[in-house]
C-alpha positions, 0 to 999 in steps of 0.5 A: 235782951238789949244789945249795945252796938258801936257803929260808924253810922246811926242805922243798923245798915251802917258798919260796926265800928272797928274800934270801941274807943273811937266809935261815933255812934251807940245803938241799943237794940232789943234783940227779940224785935230787932228794934232800935231803942236808942241812938246816941252820938258818943264821939265826945265820951272817953272809952271808960265813960262809954263802957259805963253808959252801956252798963247803965243802959242795962245791956247784956252784950255788946257788938263792937270792934277791938279795944284800946282801953284796958279799963273800958274792956275790964268795966264791961267784962266785970259787969258780965257783958258778952262781948262780940267782935262785929267789925267788918259787918253791918249791924244787920249782919252782925245781929244775924251772926250773933243770932246764929251763934257764929259771931266771934266772942271777944274773950280778952283785951288782946282780942285773941281766942284765949281767955284771960282771967275771969272775963268770959 
């Protein structure tokens, strides 16, 4: 399983970015091995370009912070990527919480517990 992570730094020990749209780094992690497959500087991408990049990298989920762009959120949701709220954790912590099924899901654009539309 490949997981995208928007990060404040280029290592798993770095913090998960608090906002998807302004993240400086994208890490792609193979969950079964906790091995980093790709590290990319993404500060110059729009939120929509970043969402499409994550889809093109065949990721099954994303660990990130909140969304400012409804279109980026919808692109990821429509591609059936599981969205996890990892802000406030390091990448290592967020992956462990996800493994233990205790990392909260981002169910809707607003980031609330409710579900809106078909974006699960």
